[in-house]
N, C-alpha and C positions, 0 to 999 in steps of 0.2 A: 504493500500500500504506500502511495506517495506521501512524503513528509509534508505536513501542513505547516508551512512557514510563509512569512510575507514574501520572501524571495521566490518561492515556488509560485505564489499567487501572481507576482509580477511577470514571471515567465509565461504562465498560463494566459494572463490577460494580453501580453504582448503577442503571443502566437494567435490568439483569437482575433487580434486586430490586424494580423498579416504583416507585422513589422519585424524586420531583422533586428538582432541584438545591436548591431552597429547603428542602425537607424534610431533606435530608442536612446542609445547612449548619446548620439549627436543632439537629439532634441532636449535631453536633460542637461547636457553640457558636461558629461564625464567621458572617460575613455571607455572603449569596449571592454577592456580588461576589468575596469571597476564595475561596470554593469554586470559582467559575467560573475564577478565575486559577490555582488548583491543577490543575484538570482540563485547562486549555489549556497548562500548563507555564510560565505567566508568574510564578508564585510557587512556590518549591521546597517539597516535601513533607518536613517535618522528621520525625525518627524518632518523636517523641511524637505528632505529628498523624497519622502513618501508622498508628500503633497504634490511635488513637481512631477513625479512619475505618474501619479493618478491623473493629473491634468492632461498629460500627453496621451495617456491611454484612454482618457475620457470615461473613467469609472470613479465612483466615490472612494475616497481614501479608506473608508471603513471596510470596503469590500476586500481590499488587499490585506486587511487584518483578520476579518471574520470568515472570509471564504477562501482562505489560503489553499492553493493547490487545485482549486476548481475554476475552470475557465468561465469568465463572465459571459453570459449570453449576449449576443449582439442585439442592440435595441431595435425594436420594430420600426420599419420605415414610417415616416410621417405621412399621413394621408395627403395625396396630391389633390389640389383644387382643380377645377376645370381649366383655370387659366395658368396653372403652374408650368414654368418652363421645363423642358425635358433634356436629359443628357443621353445622347445617342438613342433616343426613343424610349428612355426609361425615366419615370417621374423622379424629380430631385428629392432625395430622401434625407434621413436625419442624423447620421453620425459617421465618423471617419473610418470606415473599413469597407470591405467588399463582402456582401452576403455570400457565405459559403467558401470564403477564401481559405485555401489550405486543405480543402476536403470536399467531398461530395461529387456530383456529376459535373465534369469539366465542360459539358455541352450546355449546361444551364447557366444563364446570366441573369441573376436576380437584380433587384434594385440596388443601385449604388448608394451605400449608406455613408455619405460624405459629411452630413451635418450642414446647416444652413450657410455657414461661412465658407467652407471649402467648396460646396456646390456653387455658391455665388462666384467665388474666385475662378473656378473652372469655366463658368459661362463667360465671365468678363475677359479672362485671359485668351480664350478661343476667339471671342468676337473682336477684341481690341488689340490683342498682342500683349505680352507680358510687360514690356517697357512702357507702352502707352497707358496701360491700366493703372488706376490709382486706388489707394485704400479707401478713399471716399466713395468711389464707384462700387467697390466690393461691398462696402457697408450699406449703401443704398439698395443694392441688389439683394442683400441678405435681410433687409428690413431692420438693420441695427445702426447704432451710432458708430462713429469711427473708434471711439473708446471701447465699445463693445466688441469690435473686431480684434482690437489689440489685446483684449482680455483672453481671447482664444489663441491668437497667433502673434508672435513677436514681430513679424515683418511680412512683407509681400514675398520675400525670398523663402521664408519658412513655409508659406502656403504652397509655393511652387515645388519645393523639395518634397513635401508630404504627398503631393499629387503624383509626382514622378516615382517616389518610393512605392506608392500604392499600385501604380501601373506595372512596375517591374515585378512586384510580388504576385499580382494577379496573373500575369503572363507565365511566370515561372511555374507556379503550382499547376496551372492548367496543362502545360506541356508535359510535365512529369506525370501527372495523372493520366493524360491521354496515352503516353508511352507505356505506362505500367498496366493499363487496362487491356492491352492488345497482345496477341501472341504472334510471333514471327517478326523478324527484323524489318522487313519491308512494310508490313502492316503497322508497326510501331512508328516508323518514319512518317507514313501517310497520316496517321492519327495526330502526330505532333504538328504537322503542317495544317491539318484541319483545325486544330485548337488555335494555332496562331492566326489563321484566317478569320475564325469566328471572333476572336478578341478584337481584331481590327475592324470587323464589320459592326459589332455590337457595342464596343466601347470606343466609338469613333472619336469622341471629344478627348478622352485620355490619350488615345493613340496619336491624335494630331498634336496635342500638347507635347508629348514625348518626342515627336519627330521635329517639331519646330522651335522648341524653347530650351534645348540642352545648352545652347550657347549662352543663355541668360543665367545659368547657374554660376555661383561663386566657384573659383578654381578647385577647391578641395571637394566640393559636392559634385562638380562635373566629373572629376576623376572617379569618384566612388560610384556614381550612377552609370557612368560609361562602362565601368567594370561589370555592373549587374547586367547591362545590355549585352556586353561581350559574352557573359556567361550563358545567356540564352542562345546566342549564336553558336557557341561551342557545343551546347547540348544538341542542337540541330546537326552540326557538323559530325559529331561523334556517332549519332544514330544513323546518319546517311552513310558513313563509312562502314558501319556494321551491316547496313542493308545491302550495300554494293558487294561486300565480301560474301554475304549469305546468298546473294543472287547468282554469283558465279559468272557474271557477264564480263564484257571487256572492261579495261581500266577506264575510270571516269574521273574527270577533274571535279572532285567533290566540292572543293572550296568555292569554285565559281558557281557550281550548280546551286549550292545552298544559299549563297548570297543573292542569286537571282530569285530563288524562292522567297527569301525574307523580304526582298524589295517588292516583289509582287504582292505580298501580304500587307506591307506597310502602306502601299498605295490605295488600299481599299477605302479608307475614309474619304478619299477625294472623289469617289464616284458611287459607292454603294449607299443605297437608301432603303430603309425598311418600307415594305409595301410595293417594291418594284416587281418586275416579272419573275425574279428568282428570290427565294428566301435566303437568309444568311447561311443556313445549313446546306442548302443546295450549292451555293457559291463555294463554301468551304470544302465540300466534298469534291467539287470540280478542281479546286486548287490542289487538293491532295493528289488527284489523278495526274494533273499537270506536273506536279513535283516528281512523281514516280517516273513519268515519261522523261523528264530531264535527266534523272539518274541513269536512264538506259540509253541516252544518246551518245555516250562516250566522250 
């Protein structure tokens, strides 16, 4: 039975939010080593730090003390009004995580649970561009005062970083879940491509932000998030290599093929629209077939 400690509760809440240990450490302002020591109980969790961690994880501080070791359930999405703006066709929801992140059916895309501030920031950043967007515009979109926005997020940069962390976490778990749910190396590669295509079709705003605003990150965050993006590409590369080896065909330039596949998927937000002649799942399956054909072209 898992030990019930505040550190275990922090880890459980972090995983429930789809945050990496490094991402949580960065938000709290400590090193990843310190955060790891907190989660494993080697470093005590002070009251001040408990409050900071709880704010980042968007849970009551008492939950980290009373429900230690038990993941906090994701809050239910806020009901969308008839006039509520949507994110990639999904009503803007209530808290900063992805429904089902880290588990469940990789083909299902539930409501984005961003919370009013991050949801507003995403809409403004996509519509206006990160540099043109102002905190005042985000506040107005969220229905809050500027001070109210700063209560949740220290800066505009903080909001961008959290959105891109969310993007990479959502992509990564879906690719791994898609791969592990399939038998056969070719099938696993095809399902990974299908998952990548589905994300870019159904999380179009997040995908667009990730493609267009990496340059707007501070240098340290740009390096870190670029590494997360590279990891996703490496996962695709490795599975493609296994698929080619298992297929026994002629040698293939795997690196070029997988980058063509990734570029094909990242272009989806520029043209795919829900309600078109093909559903997102139909498009994603076709992309998987195209990807397999690329691997067999030599």
